[in-house]
C-alpha positions in Angstrom: -82.3 -197.5 -121.0 -82.0 -200.8 -119.4 -78.8 -202.4 -117.5 -77.3 -203.9 -119.9 -77.5 -200.6 -122.2 -76.4 -198.7 -118.7 -73.5 -201.4 -118.3 -72.8 -200.7 -121.8 -72.5 -196.9 -121.6 -70.4 -197.3 -118.1 -67.7 -199.1 -119.6 -67.5 -196.8 -122.7 -67.0 -193.9 -120.2 -64.3 -195.6 -118.5 -62.3 -196.0 -121.8 -62.2 -199.3 -122.6 -61.7 -199.6 -126.2 -64.0 -200.6 -129.2 -62.6 -204.0 -129.9 -63.4 -205.4 -125.8 -67.0 -203.0 -125.9 -67.7 -204.9 -129.1 -66.8 -208.2 -127.2 -69.1 -207.6 -124.0 -71.8 -206.1 -126.4 -71.8 -209.8 -128.1 -71.6 -211.2 -124.6 -74.6 -209.2 -123.2 -76.8 -209.8 -126.5 -76.4 -213.6 -126.0 -76.8 -214.1 -122.4 -78.6 -210.8 -121.5 -76.9 -210.4 -118.0 -74.2 -208.7 -116.9 -70.7 -210.9 -117.0 -69.0 -211.6 -113.6 -65.6 -210.5 -112.6 -64.5 -214.1 -113.4 -66.1 -213.8 -116.6 -64.6 -210.4 -117.5 -60.8 -212.0 -117.1 -62.5 -214.9 -119.7 -63.8 -212.1 -122.2 -61.5 -209.6 -122.7 -58.0 -209.2 -124.3 -56.5 -206.9 -121.5 -53.9 -207.6 -118.8 -54.8 -208.5 -115.4 -54.2 -205.2 -113.8 -56.1 -203.9 -116.6 -59.6 -205.4 -116.2 -59.1 -205.2 -112.2 -58.4 -201.1 -112.4 -61.7 -201.1 -115.2 -63.4 -203.6 -112.6 -62.9 -200.7 -109.9 -63.2 -197.8 -112.1 -67.2 -199.4 -112.6 -67.8 -198.7 -109.1 -66.0 -195.9 -108.5 -67.9 -192.6 -107.9 -66.1 -190.6 -110.2 -67.8 -192.7 -112.9 -71.1 -192.4 -111.5 -70.8 -188.6 -111.5 -69.4 -188.7 -115.1 -72.4 -190.7 -116.0 -74.9 -188.4 -114.2 -73.0 -185.8 -116.3 -73.5 -187.4 -119.3 -77.3 -188.6 -119.3 -78.1 -185.2 -118.1 -77.0 -183.2 -121.3 -77.3 -185.9 -123.8 -79.5 -188.4 -125.1 -77.6 -192.3 -125.6 -78.0 -195.0 -127.8 -76.4 -198.5 -127.7 -76.1 -201.0 -130.1 -78.1 -203.3 -128.3 -81.1 -201.2 -128.7 -83.8 -202.1 -131.3 -83.5 -198.3 -132.5 -79.9 -198.8 -133.7 -80.0 -198.5 -137.2 -79.2 -202.0 -138.7 -77.0 -200.7 -141.7 -74.8 -199.7 -139.1 -74.7 -202.7 -136.8 -73.5 -204.5 -139.5 -70.6 -202.4 -140.7 -66.6 -203.3 -139.7 -66.2 -202.4 -135.9 -69.8 -200.2 -135.6 -69.8 -197.6 -132.5 -71.1 -199.6 -129.6 -72.1 -196.1 -127.7 -73.9 -193.2 -129.5 -74.8 -189.7 -127.9 -77.2 -187.3 -129.6 -79.3 -184.6 -129.7 -82.1 -183.8 -131.7 -84.6 -186.1 -133.3 -83.5 -189.8 -132.9 -86.4 -190.9 -135.5 -84.3 -189.7 -138.1 -82.3 -192.9 -137.9 -85.4 -194.9 -139.2 -85.5 -193.0 -142.8 -85.4 -195.5 -145.3 -83.5 -193.6 -147.6 -80.1 -191.8 -146.5 -77.7 -189.9 -148.6 -73.8 -188.8 -147.1 -72.0 -186.1 -148.7 -68.8 -185.2 -148.1 -66.2 -182.7 -149.3 -63.2 -180.7 -148.8 -63.1 -178.4 -145.9 -61.8 -175.3 -148.6 -64.3 -176.0 -151.1 -64.9 -173.7 -154.7 -67.6 -171.6 -155.9 -67.9 -174.7 -158.2 -68.9 -176.5 -155.4 -71.0 -174.2 -153.3 -73.5 -173.5 -156.8 -73.6 -177.1 -157.6 -75.2 -178.0 -154.1 -77.4 -175.0 -154.1 -78.8 -176.2 -157.5 -78.9 -180.0 -156.8 -79.6 -180.5 -153.0 -83.1 -178.9 -153.0 -84.4 -181.1 -156.2 -82.9 -184.1 -154.2 -84.6 -182.9 -150.8 -88.5 -183.1 -152.8 -88.0 -186.5 -152.5 -87.5 -187.1 -148.5 -83.6 -188.2 -148.9 -82.3 -187.9 -145.5 -78.7 -185.9 -145.7 -76.0 -187.1 -143.5 -72.5 -185.2 -143.2 -70.1 -184.2 -141.2 -70.3 -180.6 -139.6 -67.4 -179.6 -140.9 -66.4 -176.5 -142.7 -68.0 -175.9 -146.1 -68.7 -179.0 -148.2 -70.5 -180.6 -144.5 -72.1 -177.1 -143.2 -73.5 -176.2 -146.5 -75.2 -179.8 -146.9 -76.5 -179.1 -143.1 -77.6 -175.6 -143.6 -79.4 -175.7 -147.0 -81.4 -178.7 -145.7 -82.9 -177.0 -143.0 -83.5 -174.0 -145.1 -85.8 -175.8 -147.6 -87.3 -178.4 -144.5 -85.3 -181.7 -144.9 -84.3 -184.3 -142.9 -80.2 -184.1 -141.6 -77.8 -185.9 -139.9 -74.7 -184.7 -138.4 -71.7 -187.3 -136.9 -69.1 -185.4 -135.1 -65.8 -186.2 -133.8 -65.9 -184.9 -130.3 -68.4 -184.5 -127.5 -72.1 -182.8 -128.0 -71.1 -179.9 -125.7 -68.5 -178.8 -128.0 -68.3 -177.2 -131.1 -65.7 -178.0 -133.7 -65.2 -175.6 -136.1 -66.6 -172.5 -134.0 -67.8 -170.8 -137.2 -70.5 -173.9 -136.9 -71.8 -172.8 -133.4 -75.5 -171.5 -134.8 -75.9 -174.7 -137.0 -75.1 -176.9 -134.4 -77.7 -175.3 -132.4 -80.1 -175.8 -134.9 -79.7 -179.1 -135.8 -80.2 -180.3 -132.3 -83.8 -178.9 -132.5 -84.3 -179.5 -136.2 -82.2 -182.6 -137.1 -80.0 -184.7 -135.5 -76.3 -184.9 -134.0 -74.3 -188.2 -133.3 -71.4 -188.8 -131.7 -69.6 -191.8 -129.9 -67.7 -189.1 -128.0 -68.8 -188.8 -124.6 -69.3 -184.8 -123.5 -66.4 -182.7 -123.2 -64.3 -184.8 -125.5 -61.8 -182.8 -128.0 -61.9 -183.0 -131.8 -58.7 -184.7 -131.9 -57.0 -185.3 -135.2 -58.1 -189.3 -135.6 -61.2 -189.2 -134.3 -62.6 -187.9 -138.0 -61.5 -191.1 -140.2 -63.5 -192.6 -137.0 -66.3 -190.5 -137.2 -66.3 -191.1 -141.1 -67.3 -194.9 -140.8 -70.6 -193.6 -139.1 -71.4 -191.6 -142.1 -70.9 -194.2 -144.5 -72.6 -197.0 -142.5 -75.6 -194.9 -142.1 -75.9 -194.4 -145.7 -77.0 -196.3 -148.8 -74.7 -194.1 -150.5 -71.9 -191.4 -150.5 -71.7 -188.4 -152.8 -68.0 -186.7 -152.8 -68.3 -183.3 -153.7 -65.0 -181.7 -153.7 -61.4 -183.8 -152.3 -57.9 -183.6 -152.9 -55.8 -186.6 -153.5 -55.5 -188.5 -150.1 -58.2 -186.3 -148.3 -60.6 -187.2 -145.7 -63.2 -187.5 -148.3 -61.6 -190.0 -149.8 -61.5 -191.9 -147.0 -64.8 -191.7 -146.4 -65.9 -193.2 -150.2 -62.9 -195.9 -149.8 -65.1 -197.1 -146.5 -68.3 -196.8 -147.9 -67.1 -199.0 -150.8 -65.9 -201.2 -148.3 -69.2 -201.9 -146.8 -71.0 -202.4 -150.6 -72.5 -198.8 -150.3 -72.6 -196.9 -154.1 -69.9 -194.3 -154.5 -71.1 -191.1 -156.2 -68.9 -188.0 -157.5 -68.9 -184.9 -158.7 -66.4 -184.4 -161.5 -64.0 -181.4 -161.9 -61.5 -180.3 -164.0 -58.5 -182.3 -164.4 -56.2 -179.3 -163.9 -58.3 -178.4 -160.0 -56.7 -180.0 -157.0 -60.2 -180.1 -155.4 -61.4 -182.1 -158.1 -58.2 -184.7 -158.3 -60.1 -187.0 -155.8 -63.3 -186.8 -157.4 -61.8 -187.6 -160.8 -59.8 -190.3 -159.4 -63.1 -192.1 -158.3 -65.2 -191.7 -161.1 -61.7 -193.3 -162.8 -62.1 -196.2 -160.4 -65.8 -196.4 -161.3 -67.9 -194.0 -158.9 -70.8 -192.5 -160.8 -70.7 -189.2 -161.9 -73.0 -186.5 -161.1 -74.1 -184.5 -163.7 -77.5 -183.8 -162.5 -80.2 -184.6 -159.3 -81.4 -187.2 -161.1 -77.8 -189.1 -161.2 -78.5 -189.2 -157.3 -82.2 -190.1 -156.6 -81.6 -193.2 -159.4 -80.0 -194.5 -157.0 -82.7 -194.3 -154.4 -85.1 -196.2 -157.2 -86.9 -192.7 -158.1 
Protein backbone atom coordinates (compact mmCIF):
# COMPACT_ATOMS: atom_id res chain seq x y z
CA UNK A 1 0.00 0.00 0.00
CA UNK A 2 1.26 3.47 -0.82
CA UNK A 3 0.70 6.74 1.03
CA UNK A 4 -2.61 7.48 -0.71
CA UNK A 5 -4.01 4.02 0.03
CA UNK A 6 -3.05 4.42 3.69
CA UNK A 7 -4.73 7.81 3.78
CA UNK A 8 -8.00 6.38 2.45
CA UNK A 9 -7.81 3.49 4.91
CA UNK A 10 -7.26 5.87 7.82
CA UNK A 11 -10.28 7.95 6.77
CA UNK A 12 -12.36 4.79 6.53
CA UNK A 13 -11.32 3.66 10.00
CA UNK A 14 -12.26 7.11 11.31
CA UNK A 15 -15.83 6.42 10.20
CA UNK A 16 -16.03 8.83 7.26
CA UNK A 17 -19.19 8.23 5.23
CA UNK A 18 -19.02 6.70 1.76
CA UNK A 19 -20.09 9.86 -0.11
CA UNK A 20 -17.17 11.85 1.31
CA UNK A 21 -14.78 8.91 0.92
CA UNK A 22 -15.57 8.91 -2.79
CA UNK A 23 -14.98 12.68 -3.01
CA UNK A 24 -11.56 12.23 -1.44
CA UNK A 25 -10.74 9.22 -3.61
CA UNK A 26 -11.52 11.35 -6.67
CA UNK A 27 -9.25 14.10 -5.35
CA UNK A 28 -6.40 11.65 -4.71
CA UNK A 29 -6.78 10.13 -8.17
CA UNK A 30 -6.57 13.56 -9.78
CA UNK A 31 -3.89 15.28 -7.72
CA UNK A 32 -1.81 12.33 -6.41
CA UNK A 33 -1.26 13.85 -2.96
CA UNK A 34 -3.11 14.03 0.35
CA UNK A 35 -5.19 17.18 0.86
CA UNK A 36 -4.24 19.88 3.34
CA UNK A 37 -6.49 20.86 6.21
CA UNK A 38 -7.76 23.83 4.20
CA UNK A 39 -8.59 21.55 1.28
CA UNK A 40 -10.53 19.28 3.65
CA UNK A 41 -12.90 22.15 4.34
CA UNK A 42 -13.40 22.75 0.61
CA UNK A 43 -13.84 19.09 -0.31
CA UNK A 44 -16.05 17.53 2.33
CA UNK A 45 -19.79 17.93 2.82
CA UNK A 46 -19.43 18.14 6.59
CA UNK A 47 -19.75 20.79 9.27
CA UNK A 48 -16.64 22.67 10.36
CA UNK A 49 -16.67 20.98 13.78
CA UNK A 50 -16.99 17.52 12.22
CA UNK A 51 -14.03 18.18 9.92
CA UNK A 52 -11.96 19.45 12.86
CA UNK A 53 -12.72 16.24 14.77
CA UNK A 54 -11.89 14.13 11.72
CA UNK A 55 -8.57 15.90 11.23
CA UNK A 56 -7.70 15.37 14.91
CA UNK A 57 -8.70 11.70 14.69
CA UNK A 58 -6.29 11.19 11.79
CA UNK A 59 -3.41 12.14 14.09
CA UNK A 60 -4.60 10.14 17.10
CA UNK A 61 -2.89 7.23 18.85
CA UNK A 62 -6.22 5.37 18.84
CA UNK A 63 -6.32 5.41 15.05
CA UNK A 64 -2.69 4.27 14.83
CA UNK A 65 -3.54 1.25 16.98
CA UNK A 66 -6.68 0.51 14.96
CA UNK A 67 -4.70 0.73 11.74
CA UNK A 68 -2.03 -1.64 13.03
CA UNK A 69 -4.66 -4.10 14.27
CA UNK A 70 -6.53 -4.25 10.96
CA UNK A 71 -3.38 -4.56 8.85
CA UNK A 72 -2.07 -7.35 11.09
CA UNK A 73 -5.19 -9.52 10.72
CA UNK A 74 -6.48 -8.65 7.25
CA UNK A 75 -5.39 -7.40 3.86
CA UNK A 76 -6.68 -4.18 2.32
CA UNK A 77 -7.55 -3.09 -1.19
CA UNK A 78 -8.59 0.49 -1.99
CA UNK A 79 -10.32 1.93 -5.02
CA UNK A 80 -6.98 3.51 -6.01
CA UNK A 81 -5.32 0.09 -6.39
CA UNK A 82 -4.82 -1.28 -9.90
CA UNK A 83 -6.14 -4.66 -8.66
CA UNK A 84 -9.52 -3.14 -7.78
CA UNK A 85 -12.06 -4.68 -10.23
CA UNK A 86 -13.10 -2.28 -12.97
CA UNK A 87 -16.71 -3.52 -13.08
CA UNK A 88 -17.03 -2.80 -9.34
CA UNK A 89 -15.37 0.60 -9.72
CA UNK A 90 -18.10 1.61 -12.19
CA UNK A 91 -21.16 0.94 -9.98
CA UNK A 92 -23.06 3.62 -8.10
CA UNK A 93 -21.21 4.32 -4.84
CA UNK A 94 -18.54 1.60 -5.05
CA UNK A 95 -16.80 0.62 -1.80
CA UNK A 96 -13.68 2.75 -1.33
CA UNK A 97 -11.98 0.25 0.98
CA UNK A 98 -12.21 -3.55 0.92
CA UNK A 99 -10.76 -5.79 3.59
CA UNK A 100 -9.99 -9.32 2.45
CA UNK A 101 -8.62 -12.72 3.31
CA UNK A 102 -7.75 -15.32 0.72
CA UNK A 103 -6.83 -15.24 -2.96
CA UNK A 104 -7.20 -11.66 -4.22
CA UNK A 105 -6.39 -12.97 -7.69
CA UNK A 106 -9.98 -14.25 -7.92
CA UNK A 107 -11.07 -10.67 -8.52
CA UNK A 108 -9.31 -10.90 -11.87
CA UNK A 109 -11.58 -13.74 -13.01
CA UNK A 110 -13.17 -12.67 -16.28
CA UNK A 111 -16.44 -14.52 -15.68
CA UNK A 112 -18.19 -14.13 -12.36
CA UNK A 113 -21.70 -15.36 -11.56
CA UNK A 114 -23.47 -13.98 -8.52
CA UNK A 115 -25.88 -16.41 -6.83
CA UNK A 116 -28.31 -15.37 -4.10
CA UNK A 117 -31.37 -16.90 -2.51
CA UNK A 118 -33.48 -17.42 0.56
CA UNK A 119 -31.96 -18.12 3.97
CA UNK A 120 -34.67 -20.75 4.50
CA UNK A 121 -34.39 -22.53 1.17
CA UNK A 122 -36.32 -25.64 0.19
CA UNK A 123 -35.16 -29.12 -0.80
CA UNK A 124 -36.00 -28.01 -4.36
CA UNK A 125 -33.31 -25.30 -4.26
CA UNK A 126 -30.82 -27.73 -2.72
CA UNK A 127 -31.43 -30.26 -5.51
CA UNK A 128 -31.15 -27.64 -8.25
CA UNK A 129 -27.86 -26.24 -6.93
CA UNK A 130 -26.43 -29.74 -6.43
CA UNK A 131 -27.26 -30.66 -10.03
CA UNK A 132 -26.47 -27.41 -11.85
CA UNK A 133 -23.41 -25.95 -10.16
CA UNK A 134 -20.93 -28.79 -10.83
CA UNK A 135 -21.66 -28.45 -14.55
CA UNK A 136 -21.25 -24.67 -14.38
CA UNK A 137 -17.96 -24.98 -12.50
CA UNK A 138 -16.40 -27.12 -15.24
CA UNK A 139 -16.42 -23.93 -17.35
CA UNK A 140 -14.25 -22.03 -14.84
CA UNK A 141 -16.85 -19.51 -13.70
CA UNK A 142 -16.13 -17.82 -10.38
CA UNK A 143 -19.20 -17.93 -8.13
CA UNK A 144 -19.95 -14.93 -5.93
CA UNK A 145 -22.32 -15.08 -2.96
CA UNK A 146 -22.85 -13.73 0.54
CA UNK A 147 -21.93 -16.53 3.00
CA UNK A 148 -25.42 -16.44 4.52
CA UNK A 149 -27.48 -19.47 5.52
CA UNK A 150 -28.86 -21.97 3.01
CA UNK A 151 -28.39 -20.89 -0.63
CA UNK A 152 -25.27 -18.74 -0.12
CA UNK A 153 -23.57 -21.33 2.03
CA UNK A 154 -24.41 -24.13 -0.40
CA UNK A 155 -22.96 -22.15 -3.31
CA UNK A 156 -19.61 -21.80 -1.52
CA UNK A 157 -19.62 -25.40 -0.24
CA UNK A 158 -20.41 -26.98 -3.61
CA UNK A 159 -17.80 -24.81 -5.31
CA UNK A 160 -15.07 -25.81 -2.86
CA UNK A 161 -16.05 -29.49 -3.05
CA UNK A 162 -15.54 -29.40 -6.83
CA UNK A 163 -12.30 -27.43 -6.74
CA UNK A 164 -13.93 -24.29 -8.13
CA UNK A 165 -13.40 -20.60 -7.47
CA UNK A 166 -15.67 -18.66 -5.14
CA UNK A 167 -15.85 -15.22 -3.55
CA UNK A 168 -17.85 -14.47 -0.38
CA UNK A 169 -18.92 -10.91 0.38
CA UNK A 170 -19.91 -10.42 4.00
CA UNK A 171 -21.62 -7.66 5.99
CA UNK A 172 -19.33 -7.54 9.04
CA UNK A 173 -15.67 -7.57 10.03
CA UNK A 174 -13.57 -10.45 8.75
CA UNK A 175 -12.91 -11.71 12.28
CA UNK A 176 -16.64 -12.22 12.93
CA UNK A 177 -18.62 -15.16 11.58
CA UNK A 178 -22.28 -14.58 10.83
CA UNK A 179 -24.13 -16.87 10.90
CA UNK A 180 -22.13 -19.00 13.32
CA UNK A 181 -23.11 -22.19 11.50
CA UNK A 182 -20.77 -21.13 8.67
CA UNK A 183 -17.67 -20.75 10.88
CA UNK A 184 -15.85 -23.74 9.40
CA UNK A 185 -16.84 -22.72 5.88
CA UNK A 186 -15.59 -19.17 6.46
CA UNK A 187 -12.21 -20.49 7.59
CA UNK A 188 -12.03 -22.71 4.52
CA UNK A 189 -12.81 -19.77 2.23
CA UNK A 190 -9.93 -17.83 3.78
CA UNK A 191 -7.50 -20.43 2.44
CA UNK A 192 -9.28 -21.81 -0.66
CA UNK A 193 -11.33 -18.86 -1.85
CA UNK A 194 -11.72 -15.16 -1.14
CA UNK A 195 -13.68 -13.27 1.53
CA UNK A 196 -14.39 -9.56 1.07
CA UNK A 197 -15.89 -6.94 3.37
CA UNK A 198 -16.03 -3.16 3.40
CA UNK A 199 -16.20 -3.32 7.21
CA UNK A 200 -13.18 -3.20 9.49
CA UNK A 201 -12.39 -5.84 12.09
CA UNK A 202 -14.84 -6.15 14.99
CA UNK A 203 -17.69 -4.44 13.09
CA UNK A 204 -20.91 -6.34 13.88
CA UNK A 205 -23.34 -7.71 11.24
CA UNK A 206 -25.90 -4.91 11.48
CA UNK A 207 -29.13 -5.24 9.53
CA UNK A 208 -28.49 -2.32 7.17
CA UNK A 209 -25.08 -3.72 6.18
CA UNK A 210 -26.62 -6.47 4.07
CA UNK A 211 -28.36 -4.38 1.39
CA UNK A 212 -25.03 -2.55 1.06
CA UNK A 213 -23.21 -5.88 0.84
CA UNK A 214 -25.58 -6.88 -1.96
CA UNK A 215 -24.42 -4.04 -4.22
CA UNK A 216 -20.90 -5.49 -4.09
CA UNK A 217 -22.13 -8.97 -5.06
CA UNK A 218 -24.05 -7.46 -7.98
CA UNK A 219 -21.17 -5.18 -8.93
CA UNK A 220 -18.59 -7.96 -9.07
CA UNK A 221 -20.81 -10.22 -11.19
CA UNK A 222 -21.55 -10.23 -14.91
CA UNK A 223 -24.86 -12.00 -14.22
CA UNK A 224 -26.86 -12.67 -11.06
CA UNK A 225 -28.86 -15.88 -10.53
CA UNK A 226 -31.67 -15.74 -7.97
CA UNK A 227 -32.42 -19.25 -6.73
CA UNK A 228 -35.31 -18.69 -4.32
CA UNK A 229 -36.79 -15.48 -2.98
CA UNK A 230 -39.85 -14.37 -1.13
CA UNK A 231 -41.74 -11.28 -2.21
CA UNK A 232 -39.68 -8.19 -1.21
CA UNK A 233 -36.74 -10.29 -0.03
CA UNK A 234 -33.06 -9.36 0.19
CA UNK A 235 -32.38 -11.47 -2.89
CA UNK A 236 -34.72 -9.24 -4.90
CA UNK A 237 -32.78 -6.22 -3.67
CA UNK A 238 -29.65 -7.80 -5.15
CA UNK A 239 -31.48 -8.51 -8.41
CA UNK A 240 -32.70 -4.92 -8.65
CA UNK A 241 -29.20 -3.61 -7.96
CA UNK A 242 -27.89 -5.90 -10.69
CA UNK A 243 -30.45 -4.52 -13.15
CA UNK A 244 -29.51 -0.95 -12.23
CA UNK A 245 -25.89 -1.77 -13.06
CA UNK A 246 -26.83 -3.39 -16.41
CA UNK A 247 -26.13 -6.92 -15.23
CA UNK A 248 -28.14 -9.85 -16.54
CA UNK A 249 -30.59 -11.38 -14.06
CA UNK A 250 -31.57 -15.03 -14.07
CA UNK A 251 -34.14 -16.72 -11.84
CA UNK A 252 -35.16 -20.23 -10.91
CA UNK A 253 -38.86 -20.74 -11.69
CA UNK A 254 -41.03 -22.46 -9.09
CA UNK A 255 -44.60 -23.30 -8.18
CA UNK A 256 -46.90 -20.28 -8.07
CA UNK A 257 -48.24 -21.48 -4.70
CA UNK A 258 -44.79 -21.59 -3.10
CA UNK A 259 -43.88 -18.39 -1.15
CA UNK A 260 -40.16 -19.08 -1.67
CA UNK A 261 -40.67 -18.99 -5.44
CA UNK A 262 -42.84 -15.90 -5.53
CA UNK A 263 -39.94 -13.47 -5.93
CA UNK A 264 -38.29 -15.54 -8.68
CA UNK A 265 -41.54 -15.91 -10.61
CA UNK A 266 -42.07 -12.15 -10.35
CA UNK A 267 -38.57 -11.56 -11.74
CA UNK A 268 -39.27 -13.86 -14.68
CA UNK A 269 -42.56 -12.08 -15.32
CA UNK A 270 -40.62 -8.81 -15.37
CA UNK A 271 -38.12 -10.15 -17.92
CA UNK A 272 -35.48 -12.15 -16.03
CA UNK A 273 -34.21 -15.24 -17.79
CA UNK A 274 -35.61 -18.51 -16.36
CA UNK A 275 -32.98 -21.15 -15.59
CA UNK A 276 -34.08 -24.66 -16.53
CA UNK A 277 -30.61 -26.15 -17.09
CA UNK A 278 -26.94 -25.29 -16.64
CA UNK A 279 -26.79 -24.26 -20.30
CA UNK A 280 -29.15 -21.37 -19.53
CA UNK A 281 -26.48 -19.99 -17.21
CA UNK A 282 -23.52 -20.75 -19.47
CA UNK A 283 -25.16 -18.99 -22.41
CA UNK A 284 -24.76 -15.72 -20.47
CA UNK A 285 -20.99 -16.19 -20.65
CA UNK A 286 -20.87 -17.13 -24.35
CA UNK A 287 -20.45 -20.87 -23.75
